[in-house]
N, C-alpha and C positions, 0 to 999 in steps of 0.2 A: 441488494437481492443477489443470490448465488447463481441465478440462471438468467438467460436473456431471452427466453421463449415468450410467446404471447401469453397474456393472462388467460387463465382458464375461466370457462363460463358454463352455466347450465349444468347438464348432467355430468360433464367431465369434471367440473368444480366439485359437484356433490360427491362423485366417485373418489376424487382426491381427498376430500375431507373425511370420508368414511375410512379410506385407507390410512390416513394420518392418525385418525382416532383409534383405529384398530391397533396400529403400531404402538401408540401411547398406552392404550389399554393393556397390551401385552406386558410391557415393562411395569406398569402400575399394578397389574393383577399379580404378577410374580412377586413383587415386593409386598403387596397388601396381603396376599394369602400367606406367604412365608412369615410375615410380621405377626399376623393374627395367630397363626399356628404356634409360632415360638412363644408368643406372649401368653397364650392359653396354657401351653405346656409348662412354661416356667411359672405360671400362677401370678403374672403381673396384674396390677390393677388396671382399671379402665383407661385412665390417662396415659399410663406408660404403654399400654397396648396400642392405643391410637398413635402415640409418638413413634413407636417402633415401626408400626405398619407404614406410616407416612414416610419415615426416613428411608425405609427399604424400597418403597414404591418410587421415590424420587431417585434413589441410587440406581435402580434397575431401569427406570424410565430414561434417564439421561445416558446410562450406559448403552442401551440399545440404540440410541440416536447416534452416539459417538462412534460405534463400531464401523459403520460404513464410511463416515468421515475420515477416521484414522486410516482405514484401508485405501482411501483415495489419496493418501499421502499428505494429508494435513497434519500439522504439528499438534501435539497434545493440548497446549494452551489455547490455540485457535479452535480446536475441536470442542473444547469446553465452552467457549464463547458461542460457537455455532449451536451447540446443543441447548444452551440456555436460551438463545434467541428463538429456537425452533419450538421448544417444548414447554417453556415455563408456564405460559397461560393455560395451555392444554392440561398439563399435569396438575396445576392448581385447581382448576375447575373440577377435574376428574376426582381429585382427592377430597375436595370440599363435598361434592355430591355423594360420593362413596361413603364417606364417614358420617355425613349427616343422615343418610338412610340407615346405616347400622345403628346409630344413636336413636333414631326415631322408632325403630321396631322394638317393642317392649321385650326385654330379656335377651336380645341378640348380642349385646356387648358382653354379657355375662355367661353366655352359653358355652358349654364345653365342646371339645373336639368330637365326642361321640354323639352330640346332640344334633338332630337334623336342622334345628333352628339356626345353629352356627353356620352351616354350609348353605342353607336356603338363603339366609339374609345376606351372606357374603356374595353369592352368585347374583342375586337380584340387585344388590347394591352396585355391582360392576355393570350390569345391564343399564341401570338408571343413569350411572355416570357416563356411560358410552353415548346414550341417547341425548343427553343434555350437552355433551362436549362436541358432537358432530357439528352443530350449527356454529359453535365458537370457532372451530377449525375452519369451517367453510368461509367465514368472514375474514379470518386471518390469511388464508391462502389467497382469497380474492384480492386482498390488499398487498400481496407479495411478502407477507410476514408468516410467522409460525412455521409450519412444516415446509412451506415454499422455500424457506431459507436453506433447508438441508436437501431438498429434492435433487439438486444437481449431483450430489454425492452418492445417491442410491443406485446409480447405473454402473 
């Protein structure tokens, strides 16, 4: 564990989980939206669209976690390990839920950039992913895992 403070409990734990999930959502949303926009613009098929969106979500998700760690003076290799330990489960759950929702909404994956369905389904998918990922992060943080690993570097 990266810090020696007492374990979080109750509302403080929930607030920390919400904050960690919002942080994760920011990176995932940047990558997801950019990936879907680029895939739609380039006319990629459904599978390629999903792969690009997930790849960019992972890239941005880990990058946002690594920034504070690197600024805290941690070496690049160790920062990558910390980011993986901190965010892998959160990013995985978020991406599974986000993409499952997009695939479940009829026509959403095929909607164009000018179609309200594209933007509506993308926004709602991120909200669904957030709501489902908060409890995951809450459990991880309570156990000193997930975002708790990187917490010491955010100061």
